[in-house]
C-alpha positions as CSV (number, residue, x, y, z in Angstrom):
1,M,-18.9,-1.4,-37.0
2,H,-15.2,-1.8,-37.6
3,D,-14.6,1.9,-37.2
4,G,-16.6,2.0,-34.0
5,N,-14.4,-0.7,-32.5
6,K,-11.3,1.3,-33.3
7,Q,-12.8,4.4,-31.7
8,W,-13.8,2.5,-28.6
9,R,-10.2,1.1,-28.3
10,L,-8.8,4.6,-28.8
11,A,-11.1,6.0,-26.2
12,R,-10.3,3.2,-23.7
13,T,-6.5,3.9,-24.3
14,Y,-7.0,7.6,-23.6
15,E,-9.0,6.7,-20.5
16,K,-6.2,4.5,-19.2
17,I,-3.6,7.2,-19.8
18,G,-5.7,9.7,-17.9
19,H,-6.1,7.3,-14.9
20,R,-2.4,6.7,-14.8
21,R,-1.6,10.4,-15.0
22,T,-4.1,11.1,-12.2
23,D,-2.6,8.3,-10.1
24,W,0.9,9.7,-10.6
25,L,-0.2,13.2,-9.7
26,Q,-1.9,11.9,-6.5
27,K,1.2,9.9,-5.5
28,I,3.7,12.7,-6.1
29,S,1.6,15.4,-4.4
30,T,1.1,13.1,-1.4
31,I,4.8,12.5,-1.1
32,L,5.6,16.2,-1.4
33,A,2.9,17.1,1.1
34,N,4.1,14.5,3.6
35,E,7.8,15.4,3.4
36,H,7.7,19.2,3.3
37,D,6.3,21.9,5.7
38,A,6.2,24.5,3.0
39,I,6.4,24.4,-0.8
40,I,6.9,27.4,-3.0
41,I,5.8,27.5,-6.6
42,E,5.4,30.0,-9.3
43,A,2.0,30.5,-11.0
44,L,2.1,29.7,-14.7
45,N,0.3,31.5,-17.4
46,V,-0.4,28.4,-19.4
47,A,-2.7,30.2,-21.9
48,G,0.1,32.7,-22.6
49,M,2.6,29.8,-23.0
50,K,0.3,28.2,-25.6
51,R,0.3,31.4,-27.6
52,W,4.1,31.8,-27.6
53,N,5.5,28.3,-27.3
54,G,3.2,25.5,-28.1
55,G,5.7,22.7,-27.2
56,I,6.2,23.8,-23.6
57,A,2.5,24.6,-23.0
58,K,1.4,21.3,-24.5
59,S,3.7,19.5,-22.1
60,V,2.5,21.4,-19.1
61,T,-1.2,21.2,-19.8
62,L,-1.7,17.8,-21.5
63,D,1.2,15.6,-20.4
64,F,1.8,17.0,-16.9
65,S,-1.6,18.5,-16.0
66,W,0.0,21.3,-14.0
67,G,-3.4,22.8,-12.8
68,A,-4.5,19.5,-11.4
69,F,-1.2,19.0,-9.7
70,V,-1.3,22.4,-8.0
71,R,-4.9,21.8,-6.9
72,M,-4.0,18.4,-5.4
73,L,-0.9,19.8,-3.7
74,G,-2.9,22.7,-2.3
75,Y,-5.6,20.7,-0.6
76,K,-3.1,18.1,0.7
77,M,-0.9,20.8,2.2
78,A,-4.0,22.5,3.8
79,W,-5.2,19.2,5.3
80,R,-1.8,18.8,7.0
81,G,-1.7,22.4,8.2
82,K,1.2,23.2,5.9
83,Q,2.0,26.1,3.6
84,L,1.7,26.2,-0.2
85,V,3.1,29.5,-1.4
86,T,2.3,30.6,-4.9
87,I,4.4,33.3,-6.4
88,D,2.6,35.7,-8.7
89,R,3.2,35.0,-12.4
90,F,4.3,38.7,-12.9
91,F,7.1,38.4,-10.4
92,P,10.3,38.7,-12.5
93,S,11.9,35.4,-11.3
94,S,13.9,34.8,-14.5
95,K,14.9,38.4,-15.2
96,M,15.9,39.4,-11.7
97,C,19.6,38.9,-10.7
98,S,19.7,36.7,-7.6
99,A,23.0,38.4,-6.6
100,C,22.1,42.1,-6.7
101,G,18.3,42.3,-7.4
102,A,18.6,44.2,-10.7
103,V,16.0,43.3,-13.3
104,N,17.3,42.5,-16.8
105,S,14.4,43.7,-19.0
106,T,16.2,42.7,-22.3
107,L,16.2,39.0,-21.4
108,T,14.3,36.8,-23.9
109,L,13.0,33.3,-23.7
110,A,15.9,32.1,-25.9
111,D,18.4,33.3,-23.3
112,R,19.3,30.3,-21.2
113,H,22.4,31.9,-19.7
114,W,23.0,35.5,-19.0
115,T,25.2,38.0,-17.3
116,C,23.8,40.7,-15.0
117,P,24.6,44.1,-16.5
118,S,24.6,45.7,-13.0
119,C,26.9,43.4,-11.0
120,G,28.4,41.0,-13.7
121,A,27.1,37.8,-12.1
122,M,26.6,34.9,-14.5
123,H,23.3,33.1,-14.3
124,D,21.7,29.9,-15.6
125,R,18.1,31.1,-16.2
126,A,16.4,28.1,-14.4
127,V,18.7,28.1,-11.4
128,N,18.4,31.9,-11.1
129,A,14.6,31.8,-11.3
130,A,14.4,29.0,-8.7
131,T,16.6,31.0,-6.3
132,N,14.5,34.1,-6.7
133,I,11.2,32.1,-6.3
134,K,12.6,30.6,-3.1
135,R,13.7,34.0,-1.7
136,E,10.3,35.6,-2.5
137,G,8.4,32.6,-1.0
138,M,10.5,32.9,2.2
139,R,9.7,36.6,2.3
140,I,6.0,35.8,2.0
141,L,6.2,33.2,4.7
142,S,7.9,35.6,7.1
143,E,5.2,38.2,6.3
144,K,2.7,35.6,7.5
145,G,4.7,35.3,10.7
146,I,6.0,31.9,9.8
147,K,9.6,31.4,11.0
148,V,11.8,29.5,8.5
149,I,14.1,27.4,10.7
150,N,16.1,25.2,8.3
151,P,15.9,25.7,4.5
152,T,16.9,22.8,2.3
153,L,20.2,22.3,0.7
154,P,21.3,24.7,-2.0
155,L,19.4,24.1,-5.2
156,E,22.3,22.4,-7.1
157,R,23.0,19.9,-4.3
158,R,19.3,19.4,-3.5
159,E,18.5,18.1,-7.0
160,S,21.3,15.5,-7.0
161,T,20.5,14.5,-3.4
162,L,16.9,14.0,-4.3
163,L,17.7,11.8,-7.2
164,E,20.2,9.7,-5.2
165,T,18.3,9.2,-2.0
166,R,14.6,9.3,-3.0
167,Q,14.5,7.9,-6.5
168,D,12.8,4.7,-5.4
169,Q,10.0,6.6,-3.7
170,F,9.0,8.8,-6.7
171,P,6.8,7.3,-9.3
172,R,8.3,7.1,-12.8
173,W,7.3,9.9,-15.0
174,H,9.2,11.5,-17.9
175,G,8.7,15.2,-18.2
176,S,9.8,18.5,-16.7
177,M,8.3,21.3,-14.7
178,K,9.4,24.9,-14.6
179,E,8.4,25.5,-11.1
180,E,10.6,24.4,-8.3
181,S,9.3,23.2,-4.9
182,M,11.3,24.2,-1.9
183,S,11.1,22.6,1.5
184,F,11.7,24.2,4.9
185,R,12.6,21.0,6.7
186,A,16.0,19.5,6.2
187,W,16.2,16.0,4.6
């Protein structure tokens, strides 16, 4: 009976963690859907990430619940008549130079910074990917006939502005996500 009590407590703890995670995902997806007219994300191949890098995939699937987040964000954006643009997972967001458009096929996951062999531009992998995702998402929006009036601040400034001005509105959560969300309404 003593082991049963431990199992019950453990199950109860996991249940509480799950409820807190769901609550956080609901809150953050509501904030994003309320504040942005369009959000651009990149589809993740979580199964492939598990195969090649268990640490990142575990964080995305278990800790952050990326699939649940995207699902919540999708229906909340649709309810409000707003756009959630998902970039195909095979789009070369990290390998494409955001300056000239050349694709660096030799880039590996270990390369966090790289120089474009075509134009010589130096890139931070994450910032370059976010720039390419935003550009591709804006292209998709324009194909749908949606006019982009006022894109947000450049990525570098947007991140610091978000932390400075909106920190009290975002629920506390420690973790990271690869995909960047972009708004098309100025702060």
